[in-house]
Biopython code that builds the backbone (N, CA, C, O; Angstrom):
import numpy as np
from Bio.PDB.StructureBuilder import StructureBuilder

atoms = [
    (1, "UNK", "N", (-14.176, -9.033, 2.817)),
    (1, "UNK", "CA", (-14.695, -8.728, 4.605)),
    (1, "UNK", "C", (-15.282, -7.435, 4.980)),
    (1, "UNK", "O", (-15.892, -7.004, 5.958)),
    (2, "UNK", "N", (-14.898, -6.991, 3.902)),
    (2, "UNK", "CA", (-16.213, -4.667, 4.156)),
    (2, "UNK", "C", (-16.944, -5.323, 3.257)),
    (2, "UNK", "O", (-16.799, -4.379, 2.480)),
    (3, "UNK", "N", (-17.629, -6.105, 2.610)),
    (3, "UNK", "CA", (-18.577, -6.764, 1.727)),
    (3, "UNK", "C", (-19.232, -7.380, 2.429)),
    (3, "UNK", "O", (-20.441, -7.189, 2.291)),
    (4, "UNK", "N", (-18.766, -8.468, 3.577)),
    (4, "UNK", "CA", (-19.359, -8.805, 4.679)),
    (4, "UNK", "C", (-20.115, -7.797, 6.126)),
    (4, "UNK", "O", (-20.900, -7.902, 7.068)),
    (5, "UNK", "N", (-19.451, -7.096, 5.628)),
    (5, "UNK", "CA", (-19.079, -6.353, 7.297)),
    (5, "UNK", "C", (-20.762, -5.199, 6.489)),
    (5, "UNK", "O", (-21.319, -4.466, 7.306)),
    (6, "UNK", "N", (-21.279, -5.205, 5.130)),
    (6, "UNK", "CA", (-21.359, -4.247, 4.430)),
    (6, "UNK", "C", (-21.699, -3.088, 4.474)),
    (6, "UNK", "O", (-22.879, -2.783, 4.651)),
    (7, "UNK", "N", (-20.350, -1.837, 4.261)),
    (7, "UNK", "CA", (-19.767, -0.303, 4.818)),
    (7, "UNK", "C", (-19.407, 0.067, 3.437)),
    (7, "UNK", "O", (-18.443, -0.410, 2.839)),
    (8, "UNK", "N", (-20.006, 0.705, 3.087)),
    (8, "UNK", "CA", (-20.271, 1.047, 2.111)),
    (8, "UNK", "C", (-18.962, 2.383, 1.653)),
    (8, "UNK", "O", (-18.552, 2.771, 0.559)),
    (9, "UNK", "N", (-18.661, 2.732, 2.910)),
    (9, "UNK", "CA", (-16.707, 3.897, 2.834)),
    (9, "UNK", "C", (-16.200, 2.647, 2.765)),
    (9, "UNK", "O", (-15.370, 2.467, 1.874)),
    (10, "UNK", "N", (-16.503, 1.628, 3.546)),
    (10, "UNK", "CA", (-14.695, 0.185, 3.632)),
    (10, "UNK", "C", (-14.743, -0.560, 2.308)),
    (10, "UNK", "O", (-13.803, -1.318, 2.069)),
    (11, "UNK", "N", (-15.844, -0.424, 1.307)),
    (11, "UNK", "CA", (-15.610, -0.989, 0.273)),
    (11, "UNK", "C", (-14.856, -0.319, -0.460)),
    (11, "UNK", "O", (-13.830, -0.646, -1.057)),
    (12, "UNK", "N", (-15.791, 1.330, -0.353)),
    (12, "UNK", "CA", (-14.858, 1.757, -1.746)),
    (12, "UNK", "C", (-13.410, 2.084, -0.589)),
    (12, "UNK", "O", (-12.336, 1.737, -1.079)),
    (13, "UNK", "N", (-13.371, 2.380, 0.097)),
    (13, "UNK", "CA", (-11.269, 2.209, 0.092)),
    (13, "UNK", "C", (-10.789, 1.135, -0.335)),
    (13, "UNK", "O", (-9.707, 1.293, -0.901)),
    (14, "UNK", "N", (-11.487, -0.817, -0.252)),
    (14, "UNK", "CA", (-10.667, -0.749, -0.892)),
    (14, "UNK", "C", (-10.598, -1.652, -2.321)),
    (14, "UNK", "O", (-9.848, -2.569, -2.655)),
    (15, "UNK", "N", (-12.061, -0.774, -3.228)),
    (15, "UNK", "CA", (-11.847, -0.308, -4.510)),
    (15, "UNK", "C", (-10.649, 0.607, -4.693)),
    (15, "UNK", "O", (-9.926, -0.033, -5.455)),
    (16, "UNK", "N", (-10.058, 1.725, -4.419)),
    (16, "UNK", "CA", (-9.157, 2.125, -4.220)),
    (16, "UNK", "C", (-8.205, 1.370, -4.267)),
    (16, "UNK", "O", (-8.152, 0.437, -5.068)),
    (17, "UNK", "N", (-7.217, 1.663, -3.352)),
    (17, "UNK", "CA", (-6.244, -0.239, -3.410)),
    (17, "UNK", "C", (-6.229, -0.831, -3.774)),
    (17, "UNK", "O", (-5.071, -1.202, -3.964)),
    (18, "UNK", "N", (-7.209, -1.680, -4.330)),
    (18, "UNK", "CA", (-7.415, -2.792, -5.159)),
    (18, "UNK", "C", (-6.812, -1.932, -6.681)),
    (18, "UNK", "O", (-5.766, -2.178, -7.282)),
    (19, "UNK", "N", (-7.610, -1.132, -6.942)),
    (19, "UNK", "CA", (-7.697, 0.241, -8.409)),
    (19, "UNK", "C", (-5.830, 0.539, -8.017)),
    (19, "UNK", "O", (-4.904, 0.569, -8.827)),
    (20, "UNK", "N", (-5.781, 0.713, -6.605)),
    (20, "UNK", "CA", (-4.048, 1.666, -6.844)),
    (20, "UNK", "C", (-2.825, 0.314, -7.182)),
    (20, "UNK", "O", (-1.692, 0.493, -7.630)),
    (21, "UNK", "N", (-3.591, -1.317, -6.734)),
    (21, "UNK", "CA", (-2.251, -2.379, -6.755)),
    (21, "UNK", "C", (-2.102, -2.212, -8.484)),
    (21, "UNK", "O", (-1.014, -1.931, -8.987)),
    (22, "UNK", "N", (-3.533, -2.456, -9.431)),
    (22, "UNK", "CA", (-3.841, -2.493, -10.599)),
    (22, "UNK", "C", (-3.246, -2.114, -11.570)),
    (22, "UNK", "O", (-2.716, -2.633, -12.552)),
    (23, "UNK", "N", (-3.450, -0.775, -11.034)),
    (23, "UNK", "CA", (-2.151, 0.350, -11.926)),
    (23, "UNK", "C", (-0.512, 0.868, -11.344)),
    (23, "UNK", "O", (0.097, 1.920, -11.543)),
    (24, "UNK", "N", (-0.286, 0.117, -10.867)),
    (24, "UNK", "CA", (1.182, -0.145, -10.208)),
    (24, "UNK", "C", (1.720, -1.542, -11.356)),
    (24, "UNK", "O", (2.698, -1.598, -12.101)),
    (25, "UNK", "N", (0.975, -2.222, -11.180)),
    (25, "UNK", "CA", (0.886, -3.279, -11.521)),
    (25, "UNK", "C", (1.193, -3.303, -13.044)),
    (25, "UNK", "O", (2.216, -3.900, -13.377)),
    (26, "UNK", "N", (0.431, -2.727, -14.007)),
    (26, "UNK", "CA", (0.373, -2.432, -15.244)),
    (26, "UNK", "C", (0.240, -3.245, -16.572)),
    (26, "UNK", "O", (0.662, -2.949, -17.690)),
    (27, "UNK", "N", (-0.785, -4.868, -15.967)),
    (27, "UNK", "CA", (-0.756, -5.397, -16.932)),
    (27, "UNK", "C", (-1.479, -6.101, -17.133)),
    (27, "UNK", "O", (-2.054, -6.724, -16.240)),
    (28, "UNK", "N", (-1.759, -6.287, -18.671)),
    (28, "UNK", "CA", (-2.542, -6.651, -19.811)),
    (28, "UNK", "C", (-4.189, -7.584, -18.794)),
    (28, "UNK", "O", (-4.234, -8.578, -18.069)),
    (29, "UNK", "N", (-5.051, -6.791, -19.184)),
    (29, "UNK", "CA", (-6.347, -7.879, -18.487)),
    (29, "UNK", "C", (-6.943, -7.143, -17.423)),
    (29, "UNK", "O", (-8.136, -7.354, -17.205)),
    (30, "UNK", "N", (-6.016, -5.897, -16.365)),
    (30, "UNK", "CA", (-6.176, -5.378, -15.157)),
    (30, "UNK", "C", (-7.264, -4.116, -15.098)),
    (30, "UNK", "O", (-8.195, -3.815, -14.352)),
    (31, "UNK", "N", (-6.491, -3.392, -16.588)),
    (31, "UNK", "CA", (-6.691, -2.221, -17.398)),
    (31, "UNK", "C", (-8.818, -1.680, -17.187)),
    (31, "UNK", "O", (-9.494, -0.651, -17.145)),
    (32, "UNK", "N", (-9.003, -3.060, -17.125)),
    (32, "UNK", "CA", (-11.058, -2.419, -17.301)),
    (32, "UNK", "C", (-10.773, -2.295, -15.926)),
    (32, "UNK", "O", (-10.259, -1.330, -15.360)),
    (33, "UNK", "N", (-11.303, -3.769, -15.261)),
    (33, "UNK", "CA", (-10.814, -3.383, -13.830)),
    (33, "UNK", "C", (-10.581, -2.296, -12.444)),
    (33, "UNK", "O", (-11.236, -2.009, -11.442)),
    (34, "UNK", "N", (-9.085, -1.843, -13.106)),
    (34, "UNK", "CA", (-8.474, -0.613, -13.212)),
    (34, "UNK", "C", (-9.484, 0.654, -13.049)),
    (34, "UNK", "O", (-9.800, 1.161, -11.973)),
    (35, "UNK", "N", (-9.853, 0.996, -14.133)),
    (35, "UNK", "CA", (-10.764, 2.176, -14.930)),
    (35, "UNK", "C", (-12.374, 2.289, -13.805)),
    (35, "UNK", "O", (-12.930, 3.340, -13.487)),
    (36, "UNK", "N", (-12.804, 0.865, -13.403)),
    (36, "UNK", "CA", (-14.015, 0.831, -12.624)),
    (36, "UNK", "C", (-13.775, 0.718, -11.158)),
    (36, "UNK", "O", (-14.596, 0.955, -10.271)),
    (37, "UNK", "N", (-12.956, 0.457, -11.066)),
    (37, "UNK", "CA", (-12.610, 0.551, -9.243)),
    (37, "UNK", "C", (-12.291, 2.062, -8.888)),
    (37, "UNK", "O", (-12.160, 2.311, -7.689)),
    (38, "UNK", "N", (-12.171, 2.951, -9.665)),
    (38, "UNK", "CA", (-11.848, 4.021, -8.348)),
    (38, "UNK", "C", (-12.814, 5.072, -8.929)),
    (38, "UNK", "O", (-12.910, 6.215, -8.482)),
    (39, "UNK", "N", (-13.732, 4.438, -10.277)),
    (39, "UNK", "CA", (-15.328, 5.352, -10.419)),
    (39, "UNK", "C", (-16.232, 4.400, -9.366)),
    (39, "UNK", "O", (-17.402, 4.622, -9.053)),
    (40, "UNK", "N", (-15.797, 3.819, -9.122)),
    (40, "UNK", "CA", (-17.296, 3.168, -8.051)),
    (40, "UNK", "C", (-17.017, 4.052, -6.739)),
    (40, "UNK", "O", (-17.891, 4.768, -6.250)),
    (41, "UNK", "N", (-15.704, 3.936, -6.205)),
    (41, "UNK", "CA", (-14.670, 4.563, -4.753)),
    (41, "UNK", "C", (-15.041, 5.770, -5.150)),
    (41, "UNK", "O", (-15.216, 6.512, -4.184)),
    (42, "UNK", "N", (-15.250, 6.319, -6.273)),
    (42, "UNK", "CA", (-15.668, 8.012, -5.956)),
    (42, "UNK", "C", (-16.867, 8.244, -6.057)),
    (42, "UNK", "O", (-17.320, 9.209, -5.441)),
    (43, "UNK", "N", (-17.512, 7.632, -6.661)),
    (43, "UNK", "CA", (-19.625, 7.613, -6.173)),
    (43, "UNK", "C", (-19.727, 7.539, -4.655)),
    (43, "UNK", "O", (-20.328, 8.081, -3.728)),
    (44, "UNK", "N", (-19.022, 6.792, -4.834)),
    (44, "UNK", "CA", (-19.411, 6.346, -3.297)),
    (44, "UNK", "C", (-19.716, 7.033, -1.822)),
    (44, "UNK", "O", (-20.548, 7.026, -0.915)),
    (45, "UNK", "N", (-17.977, 7.862, -2.367)),
    (45, "UNK", "CA", (-16.889, 9.074, -1.692)),
    (45, "UNK", "C", (-18.031, 10.122, -2.188)),
    (45, "UNK", "O", (-18.202, 10.924, -1.269)),
    (46, "UNK", "N", (-18.792, 10.391, -3.178)),
    (46, "UNK", "CA", (-19.429, 11.583, -3.188)),
    (46, "UNK", "C", (-20.541, 11.907, -2.589)),
    (46, "UNK", "O", (-20.870, 12.998, -2.125)),
    (47, "UNK", "N", (-21.435, 10.347, -2.634)),
    (47, "UNK", "CA", (-22.361, 9.433, -1.293)),
    (47, "UNK", "C", (-22.542, 10.265, -0.260)),
    (47, "UNK", "O", (-23.422, 11.099, -0.051)),
    (48, "UNK", "N", (-21.157, 9.785, 0.658)),
    (48, "UNK", "CA", (-21.070, 9.841, 1.724)),
    (48, "UNK", "C", (-20.390, 11.114, 2.141)),
    (48, "UNK", "O", (-20.249, 11.466, 3.312)),
    (49, "UNK", "N", (-19.905, 11.898, 0.883)),
    (49, "UNK", "CA", (-19.386, 13.239, 1.084)),
    (49, "UNK", "C", (-18.352, 13.278, 2.007)),
    (49, "UNK", "O", (-18.226, 14.078, 2.934)),
    (50, "UNK", "N", (-17.369, 12.051, 1.590)),
    (50, "UNK", "CA", (-15.984, 12.071, 1.933)),
    (50, "UNK", "C", (-15.003, 12.136, 0.540)),
    (50, "UNK", "O", (-14.570, 11.466, -0.397)),
    (51, "UNK", "N", (-15.009, 13.773, 1.300)),
    (51, "UNK", "CA", (-13.745, 14.510, 0.022)),
    (51, "UNK", "C", (-12.384, 13.879, 0.163)),
    (51, "UNK", "O", (-11.710, 13.891, -0.866)),
    (52, "UNK", "N", (-11.855, 13.341, 1.213)),
    (52, "UNK", "CA", (-10.377, 12.839, 0.717)),
    (52, "UNK", "C", (-10.420, 11.409, 0.400)),
    (52, "UNK", "O", (-9.445, 10.743, 0.746)),
    (53, "UNK", "N", (-11.083, 11.013, -0.011)),
    (53, "UNK", "CA", (-10.934, 9.627, -0.945)),
    (53, "UNK", "C", (-12.102, 10.382, -2.431)),
    (53, "UNK", "O", (-11.659, 10.368, -3.580)),
    (54, "UNK", "N", (-12.764, 10.653, -2.291)),
    (54, "UNK", "CA", (-13.161, 11.456, -3.512)),
    (54, "UNK", "C", (-11.888, 11.979, -4.622)),
    (54, "UNK", "O", (-11.644, 11.831, -5.820)),
    (55, "UNK", "N", (-11.126, 12.817, -3.199)),
    (55, "UNK", "CA", (-9.953, 13.313, -4.168)),
    (55, "UNK", "C", (-8.880, 11.835, -4.620)),
    (55, "UNK", "O", (-8.347, 11.864, -5.729)),
    (56, "UNK", "N", (-8.653, 10.697, -3.758)),
    (56, "UNK", "CA", (-7.792, 10.254, -4.205)),
    (56, "UNK", "C", (-8.406, 9.021, -5.194)),
    (56, "UNK", "O", (-7.708, 8.042, -5.459)),
    (57, "UNK", "N", (-9.322, 9.121, -5.538)),
    (57, "UNK", "CA", (-10.337, 8.085, -5.943)),
    (57, "UNK", "C", (-10.361, 8.656, -7.110)),
    (57, "UNK", "O", (-10.369, 7.954, -8.121)),
    (58, "UNK", "N", (-10.382, 10.482, -7.213)),
    (58, "UNK", "CA", (-10.414, 11.075, -9.059)),
    (58, "UNK", "C", (-8.590, 10.737, -9.410)),
    (58, "UNK", "O", (-8.399, 10.341, -10.560)),
    (59, "UNK", "N", (-7.769, 10.822, -8.838)),
    (59, "UNK", "CA", (-6.621, 11.307, -9.034)),
    (59, "UNK", "C", (-6.175, 9.651, -9.613)),
    (59, "UNK", "O", (-5.693, 9.385, -10.713)),
    (60, "UNK", "N", (-6.530, 8.620, -8.421)),
    (60, "UNK", "CA", (-6.293, 7.399, -9.372)),
    (60, "UNK", "C", (-7.028, 6.958, -10.429)),
    (60, "UNK", "O", (-6.963, 5.732, -10.523)),
    (61, "UNK", "N", (-7.909, 7.634, -11.518)),
    (61, "UNK", "CA", (-9.424, 7.221, -11.912)),
    (61, "UNK", "C", (-8.041, 7.858, -13.185)),
    (61, "UNK", "O", (-7.817, 7.370, -14.293)),
    (62, "UNK", "N", (-7.339, 9.022, -12.549)),
    (62, "UNK", "CA", (-6.755, 9.843, -14.285)),
    (62, "UNK", "C", (-5.761, 9.086, -14.679)),
    (62, "UNK", "O", (-5.462, 8.922, -15.862)),
    (63, "UNK", "N", (-5.084, 8.486, -13.551)),
    (63, "UNK", "CA", (-3.430, 8.095, -13.346)),
    (63, "UNK", "C", (-4.032, 6.596, -14.519)),
    (63, "UNK", "O", (-3.612, 6.453, -15.667)),
    (64, "UNK", "N", (-5.188, 5.543, -13.756)),
    (64, "UNK", "CA", (-5.356, 4.267, -14.389)),
    (64, "UNK", "C", (-5.874, 4.849, -15.880)),
    (64, "UNK", "O", (-6.240, 3.899, -16.572)),
    (65, "UNK", "N", (-5.983, 5.896, -16.441)),
    (65, "UNK", "CA", (-6.145, 6.519, -17.785)),
    (65, "UNK", "C", (-5.175, 7.049, -18.596)),
    (65, "UNK", "O", (-5.324, 7.543, -19.714)),
    (66, "UNK", "N", (-3.803, 6.864, -17.724)),
    (66, "UNK", "CA", (-2.959, 7.271, -18.109)),
    (66, "UNK", "C", (-2.803, 9.005, -18.080)),
    (66, "UNK", "O", (-1.975, 9.623, -18.749)),
    (67, "UNK", "N", (-3.334, 9.331, -17.584)),
    (67, "UNK", "CA", (-3.656, 11.391, -17.549)),
    (67, "UNK", "C", (-2.108, 11.448, -17.030)),
    (67, "UNK", "O", (-1.178, 11.950, -17.660)),
    (68, "UNK", "N", (-2.033, 10.836, -15.769)),
    (68, "UNK", "CA", (-0.734, 10.966, -14.777)),
    (68, "UNK", "C", (-0.243, 9.454, -13.717)),
    (68, "UNK", "O", (-0.717, 8.324, -13.839)),
    (69, "UNK", "N", (0.734, 9.862, -12.798)),
    (69, "UNK", "CA", (1.487, 8.783, -12.209)),
    (69, "UNK", "C", (0.212, 8.756, -10.882)),
    (69, "UNK", "O", (-0.530, 9.649, -10.475)),
    (70, "UNK", "N", (0.446, 6.654, -10.278)),
    (70, "UNK", "CA", (-0.768, 7.326, -9.698)),
    (70, "UNK", "C", (-0.431, 7.422, -8.003)),
    (70, "UNK", "O", (0.429, 6.716, -7.476)),
    (71, "UNK", "N", (-1.168, 8.304, -7.343)),
    (71, "UNK", "CA", (-0.932, 8.985, -5.817)),
    (71, "UNK", "C", (0.185, 7.649, -5.279)),
    (71, "UNK", "O", (0.401, 6.587, -5.863)),
    (72, "UNK", "N", (1.001, 8.349, -3.452)),
    (72, "UNK", "CA", (1.960, 6.996, -3.422)),
    (72, "UNK", "C", (0.423, 6.450, -2.000)),
    (72, "UNK", "O", (-0.290, 6.943, -1.126)),
    (73, "UNK", "N", (0.594, 5.719, -2.387)),
    (73, "UNK", "CA", (-0.351, 5.255, -0.612)),
    (73, "UNK", "C", (0.726, 5.953, 0.635)),
    (73, "UNK", "O", (1.902, 6.295, 0.514)),
    (74, "UNK", "N", (0.073, 5.993, 1.511)),
    (74, "UNK", "CA", (0.700, 6.030, 2.685)),
    (74, "UNK", "C", (0.622, 5.387, 3.018)),
    (74, "UNK", "O", (-0.172, 4.512, 2.674)),
    (75, "UNK", "N", (1.961, 5.301, 4.630)),
    (75, "UNK", "CA", (2.498, 3.874, 4.759)),
    (75, "UNK", "C", (1.463, 3.664, 6.062)),
    (75, "UNK", "O", (0.883, 4.489, 6.768)),
    (76, "UNK", "N", (1.483, 2.356, 6.070)),
    (76, "UNK", "CA", (0.595, 1.996, 7.379)),
    (76, "UNK", "C", (0.804, 2.643, 8.931)),
    (76, "UNK", "O", (1.718, 3.460, 9.041)),
    (77, "UNK", "N", (0.337, 2.456, 9.636)),
    (77, "UNK", "CA", (0.356, 3.313, 11.190)),
    (77, "UNK", "C", (0.639, 2.163, 11.674)),
    (77, "UNK", "O", (0.812, 2.029, 12.885)),
]
sb = StructureBuilder()
sb.init_structure("model")
sb.init_model(0)
sb.init_chain("A")
sb.init_seg("    ")
for serial, (resi, resn, name, xyz) in enumerate(atoms, 1):
    if name == "N":
        sb.init_residue(resn, " ", resi, " ")
    sb.init_atom(name, np.array(xyz, "f"), 0.0, 1.0, " ", f" {name:<3s}", serial, name[0])
structure = sb.get_structure()
């Protein structure tokens, strides 16, 4: 959906959330995608100057690399 509306910000949020799910599942085959998606989200966040998303993507990237536990996602409003 976010790809259809061509919103880089929302695509980056979706990349982050999907990677977070992959890290939590920790299943074989998901690691490559779990490493790639936060990197892409981080790049977009930096390009758009969205610090909060950049920080979340950076933390998730470290978690995907096994350096830390994945950050908790806030509960939906």
